[in-house]
C-alpha positions as CSV (number, residue, x, y, z in Angstrom):
1,M,0.0,0.0,0.0
2,N,1.3,3.5,-0.9
3,H,0.8,5.6,2.3
4,N,1.5,8.7,0.3
5,T,-1.7,8.3,-1.7
6,P,-4.3,10.9,-0.7
7,L,-7.1,9.5,1.4
8,S,-10.3,9.1,-0.7
9,P,-13.1,11.1,0.8
10,R,-15.7,8.6,-0.5
11,P,-15.9,6.2,2.4
12,L,-16.4,9.2,4.8
13,Q,-18.7,11.3,2.8
14,H,-21.8,10.5,4.9
15,L,-19.7,11.1,8.1
16,S,-18.0,14.4,7.3
17,G,-20.7,16.0,5.2
18,G,-23.3,16.4,7.9
19,P,-23.9,19.2,10.5
20,R,-21.6,17.5,13.0
21,R,-18.3,15.9,12.0
22,V,-17.1,13.8,14.9
23,V,-16.5,10.0,14.9
24,T,-14.7,7.4,16.8
25,V,-11.5,5.7,15.7
26,A,-13.4,2.5,15.6
27,Q,-16.0,4.0,13.2
28,L,-13.2,5.2,11.0
29,R,-11.6,1.8,11.0
30,A,-15.0,0.2,10.1
31,H,-15.0,2.5,7.0
32,G,-11.6,1.4,5.9
33,V,-9.4,4.0,7.5
34,P,-6.4,2.4,9.3
35,A,-5.2,3.7,12.6
36,A,-1.9,4.9,11.1
37,E,-3.8,7.0,8.6
38,T,-6.0,8.5,11.3
39,T,-2.9,9.4,13.4
40,G,-1.4,11.1,10.3
41,Q,-4.5,13.1,9.6
42,C,-4.6,14.3,13.3
43,R,-1.1,15.6,13.3
44,P,-0.6,19.4,14.1
45,G,-1.7,21.3,11.0
46,G,-3.6,18.3,9.6
47,P,-7.2,18.3,8.4
48,W,-8.5,16.3,11.5
49,Q,-7.9,16.5,15.2
50,Q,-8.3,14.2,18.2
51,I,-10.8,15.8,20.5
52,L,-10.8,13.0,23.1
53,P,-9.1,9.6,23.3
54,G,-10.5,7.5,20.5
55,V,-12.7,10.4,19.2
56,V,-11.8,12.4,16.1
57,L,-13.1,15.7,14.8
58,L,-13.1,15.7,11.0
59,H,-12.1,19.4,10.7
60,P,-9.3,21.5,12.0
61,G,-11.3,24.3,13.6
62,P,-12.8,24.6,17.1
63,P,-15.6,22.1,17.8
64,T,-19.1,23.3,18.2
65,S,-21.1,22.6,21.4
66,E,-23.0,19.9,19.5
67,E,-19.8,18.3,18.4
68,R,-18.4,18.4,22.0
69,L,-21.6,16.8,23.3
70,H,-21.4,14.0,20.8
71,A,-17.7,13.6,21.4
72,V,-18.1,13.1,25.2
73,L,-20.9,10.5,24.6
74,M,-18.8,8.7,22.0
75,Y,-15.9,8.6,24.5
76,A,-18.0,7.4,27.3
77,A,-20.5,5.0,25.6
78,R,-20.0,1.3,25.0
79,E,-19.3,0.9,21.4
80,P,-22.4,0.1,19.4
81,S,-22.3,-3.3,17.8
82,T,-22.7,-1.9,14.3
83,G,-19.9,0.6,14.6
84,V,-21.9,3.0,12.4
85,P,-22.8,6.4,14.0
86,T,-26.3,7.6,14.1
87,Q,-26.9,10.8,12.1
88,P,-28.9,13.7,13.5
89,G,-32.6,13.1,12.9
90,A,-32.4,9.4,13.0
91,Q,-34.9,9.1,15.8
92,E,-35.4,5.3,15.8
93,A,-31.7,4.7,16.4
94,A,-31.1,7.5,18.9
95,P,-31.9,5.5,22.1
96,T,-29.1,3.0,21.3
97,A,-26.6,5.3,19.7
98,Y,-24.7,5.8,22.9
99,P,-25.3,2.7,25.1
100,E,-24.7,3.2,28.9
101,A,-23.9,6.9,28.7
102,M,-26.0,10.1,29.0
103,I,-25.4,13.9,29.5
104,T,-26.1,15.0,33.0
105,G,-25.3,18.0,35.3
106,L,-25.4,21.6,34.1
107,A,-25.2,20.7,30.4
108,A,-28.3,18.4,30.8
109,L,-30.2,21.2,32.5
110,T,-29.3,23.6,29.6
111,L,-30.6,21.0,27.1
112,H,-33.8,20.6,29.2
113,G,-34.3,24.4,28.7
114,F,-33.3,25.8,32.1
115,A,-32.8,29.6,31.8
116,S,-30.7,29.5,35.0
117,A,-28.2,27.0,33.6
118,P,-25.2,28.3,31.8
119,P,-25.0,28.3,28.0
120,L,-23.2,25.2,26.6
121,P,-20.2,27.2,25.1
122,S,-19.3,28.5,28.6
123,L,-18.9,25.0,30.0
124,E,-15.3,23.8,29.9
125,A,-16.5,20.2,30.4
126,F,-19.7,18.3,30.1
127,D,-20.8,15.8,32.8
128,V,-21.5,12.3,31.4
129,L,-23.2,9.6,33.5
130,V,-21.9,6.0,33.1
131,P,-22.3,2.8,35.1
132,R,-20.1,2.6,38.2
133,L,-18.0,-0.3,36.9
134,R,-16.9,1.3,33.6
135,R,-13.2,2.0,33.5
136,L,-13.1,5.5,32.3
137,R,-11.3,8.6,33.5
138,S,-12.3,12.3,33.1
139,T,-10.3,14.0,30.4
140,G,-10.6,17.1,28.2
141,C,-14.2,18.1,27.9
142,A,-15.5,14.9,29.3
143,H,-16.2,14.8,33.1
144,I,-17.2,11.2,34.1
145,I,-19.8,10.6,36.8
146,R,-20.4,7.1,37.9
147,T,-23.6,5.6,39.3
148,A,-24.7,2.2,40.6
149,A,-28.0,2.5,38.6
150,L,-28.4,4.4,35.4
151,P,-31.7,6.2,35.1
152,T,-33.7,6.0,31.9
153,P,-32.4,8.8,29.6
154,Q,-34.7,11.3,27.9
155,Q,-34.0,12.1,24.3
156,V,-33.3,15.8,23.8
157,T,-32.3,17.1,20.4
158,G,-31.3,13.5,19.6
159,L,-29.1,13.1,22.6
160,P,-29.5,10.9,25.7
161,V,-30.0,13.2,28.7
162,A,-30.5,12.4,32.3
163,P,-33.9,13.2,33.8
164,V,-34.2,16.6,35.5
165,P,-34.0,15.4,39.1
166,R,-30.8,13.3,38.5
167,A,-29.3,16.1,36.4
168,L,-30.0,18.6,39.2
169,A,-28.4,16.4,41.8
170,D,-25.3,16.0,39.7
171,A,-25.2,19.8,39.0
172,V,-25.7,20.7,42.6
173,A,-22.9,18.4,43.7
174,G,-20.4,20.6,41.9
175,L,-21.8,24.0,43.0
176,S,-20.9,26.0,46.1
177,D,-22.9,29.1,45.2
178,A,-26.1,29.0,47.3
179,G,-27.8,31.5,44.9
180,A,-27.1,29.3,41.9
181,V,-28.4,26.2,43.7
182,R,-31.6,28.0,44.7
183,R,-32.2,29.3,41.2
184,L,-31.8,25.9,39.6
185,L,-34.1,24.1,42.2
186,T,-36.7,26.9,42.0
187,E,-36.8,26.8,38.2
188,A,-37.2,23.0,38.3
189,V,-40.5,23.4,40.2
190,R,-41.7,26.7,38.8
191,G,-41.0,25.7,35.3
192,G,-43.0,22.4,35.7
193,H,-39.9,20.2,35.0
194,C,-40.5,18.0,38.0
195,E,-42.0,17.7,41.4
196,P,-40.1,18.7,44.5
197,A,-40.3,15.3,46.0
198,A,-38.4,13.8,43.1
199,V,-35.7,16.5,43.5
200,V,-35.3,15.9,47.3
201,R,-35.1,12.1,46.7
202,E,-32.2,12.6,44.3
203,L,-30.5,15.1,46.6
204,N,-30.9,12.7,49.5
205,R,-29.6,9.8,47.4
206,A,-26.5,11.8,46.5
207,R,-26.0,12.7,50.2
208,L,-26.3,16.4,49.5
209,L,-28.9,17.4,52.0
210,S,-26.4,18.1,54.7
211,R,-24.7,21.0,52.8
212,P,-25.9,24.4,54.1
213,Q,-26.4,25.9,50.6
214,V,-28.5,22.9,49.6
215,V,-30.6,22.9,52.9
216,D,-31.5,26.5,52.3
217,A,-32.4,26.0,48.7
218,V,-34.6,23.0,49.5
219,D,-36.5,25.0,52.1
220,S,-37.1,27.6,49.4
221,L,-38.0,24.9,46.9
222,L,-40.7,23.4,49.3
223,A,-42.2,26.8,50.0
224,E,-42.3,27.5,46.2
225,S,-43.9,24.1,45.6
226,R,-46.6,24.7,48.2
227,A,-47.4,28.1,46.8
228,I,-47.8,26.6,43.3
229,A,-50.0,23.8,44.6
230,E,-52.2,26.2,46.5
231,D,-52.6,28.3,43.4
232,R,-53.7,25.1,41.4
233,L,-56.2,24.2,44.1
234,Y,-57.8,27.7,43.8
235,R,-57.9,27.3,40.1
236,M,-59.4,23.8,40.3
237,V,-62.3,25.1,42.5
238,G,-63.0,28.0,40.1
239,E,-62.5,26.2,36.8
240,Y,-64.6,23.1,37.6
241,G,-67.5,24.9,39.3
242,L,-67.0,23.6,42.8
243,P,-68.8,25.6,45.6
244,D,-66.5,28.1,47.4
245,P,-64.9,26.7,50.5
246,V,-63.3,28.6,53.4
247,W,-59.5,28.6,52.7
248,N,-56.6,27.9,55.0
249,V,-58.4,27.3,58.3
250,D,-57.9,25.6,61.6
251,L,-60.6,23.3,62.9
252,R,-61.3,23.1,66.6
253,L,-63.9,21.5,68.8
254,P,-66.0,24.0,70.8
255,G,-64.1,24.6,73.9
256,G,-62.0,21.6,73.1
257,P,-58.7,20.7,71.4
258,H,-57.2,21.9,68.2
259,L,-58.0,19.4,65.4
260,G,-55.5,20.7,62.8
261,G,-55.3,23.0,59.8
262,V,-56.7,22.2,56.4
263,D,-56.2,24.0,53.0
264,A,-59.9,24.1,52.1
265,Y,-63.1,23.3,54.1
266,W,-66.8,23.1,53.2
267,P,-68.6,23.5,56.5
268,E,-72.1,22.5,55.2
269,Q,-70.8,19.3,53.7
270,A,-68.1,18.7,56.4
271,V,-65.5,18.0,53.7
272,A,-61.8,19.1,54.0
273,V,-59.0,19.2,51.5
274,E,-55.4,19.0,52.5
275,L,-52.4,19.3,50.2
276,D,-50.0,16.3,50.6
277,T,-46.6,18.0,50.2
278,R,-44.5,15.3,51.8
279,T,-41.0,14.7,50.6
280,H,-38.5,11.9,51.3
281,R,-36.8,14.1,53.9
282,H,-39.7,13.8,56.3
283,D,-42.1,11.2,54.8
284,D,-42.5,9.2,58.0
285,E,-42.9,12.1,60.3
286,L,-45.5,13.9,58.2
287,W,-47.4,10.7,57.2
288,S,-47.9,9.9,60.9
289,E,-49.2,13.5,61.4
290,Y,-51.5,13.3,58.4
291,A,-52.9,9.8,59.4
292,G,-53.6,10.9,63.0
293,K,-55.4,14.1,61.8
294,R,-57.4,12.2,59.2
295,E,-58.5,9.5,61.7
296,H,-59.5,12.1,64.3
297,L,-61.5,14.2,61.8
298,E,-63.2,11.2,60.2
299,R,-64.3,10.0,63.6
300,L,-66.1,13.3,63.9
301,G,-67.8,12.7,60.5
302,I,-65.6,15.0,58.5
303,T,-64.3,13.7,55.1
304,V,-60.7,14.5,54.4
305,V,-59.5,14.5,50.8
306,Y,-55.7,14.5,50.2
307,L,-54.4,16.0,46.9
308,T,-50.8,15.9,45.8
309,P,-49.2,18.7,43.8
310,R,-48.5,16.3,41.0
311,K,-52.1,15.1,40.7
312,L,-53.3,18.7,40.7
313,R,-50.8,19.5,37.9
314,D,-51.4,16.4,35.7
315,A,-55.0,15.5,36.4
316,M,-56.8,18.5,37.8
317,E,-60.2,17.5,36.3
318,Q,-60.0,14.1,37.9
319,Q,-59.1,15.6,41.3
320,A,-62.1,18.0,41.0
321,A,-64.3,15.0,40.4
322,V,-62.9,13.4,43.6
323,V,-63.8,16.5,45.6
324,R,-67.2,16.9,44.0
325,T,-68.0,13.2,44.8
326,A,-67.1,13.8,48.5
327,L,-69.3,16.9,48.6
328,M,-72.3,15.1,47.0
329,A,-71.9,12.1,49.3
330,S,-72.2,14.3,52.4
331,G,-76.0,14.0,52.3
332,D,-75.8,10.3,52.8
333,R,-73.8,10.5,55.9
334,E,-74.7,11.0,59.5
335,P,-74.4,14.8,60.5
336,A,-70.8,15.6,61.4
337,A,-69.9,17.0,64.8
338,Y,-70.0,20.8,65.1
339,V,-66.5,22.3,64.8
340,V,-65.3,25.8,65.1
341,V,-63.6,27.2,62.0
342,L,-60.8,29.7,62.6
343,P,-58.2,31.4,60.3
344,R,-55.1,29.4,60.2
345,Q,-52.4,30.8,62.5
């Protein structure tokens, strides 16, 4: 073989002619390009460059953010059995294009559309999530994060991306700025990306809840979540024609003990609604409190309906039907004990 013969572009035409021009050495070899030829093309001043170990950029200029994202996935993923890269827009093949690897952390949040996450060009490295037993090291623009159990990735612009709660936990693990942490967590809930309970579970799993900047941000997150859930509850009553309740009240027996606060109460029907905003951080403690309150109120003939923020978001009409059924059923029950209704303290 004459090594001075110029490389024919034909075998690589469908690799280098697209919007991204980044391939693995194995893919080049599968298209008839020997390792020695790849090395020669990647020499200083050559037409190609090695962007990561085993990953080649098929042009000499700076890589785009898209090319860097594909490069870190190519570096971290198990090699597909076909050895043929998936082209942008090939949706059917996208889930298996990068086996056992997905973008996480700040880059993933940017891809999910977070305004509070930095733009991709400003990130020196992209976090990529892989199984714990993979033998990979962080290098260049690839920052390896290992996990015992990979989540199911979401496809965003043809890339496998960690779900928002996991991406948040991985991003927060590398942040010391309390303001940045709070902004990310708040946007996750306010933007409807995920429920706070899922975020707190991931932060707890990552053992991040002991960090002061995270504790403060989680407290803000839970307050934000409750305010959003209360707003949805108000909307549900108005939009689905339920009778107006009294809002945010304490119930008490006349001259007797305090029975607890509820988010909405219909005195004539003796029906109460309470928002279930428990998180993993205090599930057992709050569930015990909820169960005790519910048992006490129901012994007095008061029906208690628990609604979760997620159900109010995803199935508001169904939750309105649950409340309406409880209100209609009040006529078939024994009259409830008289209780005093007071503004919640």
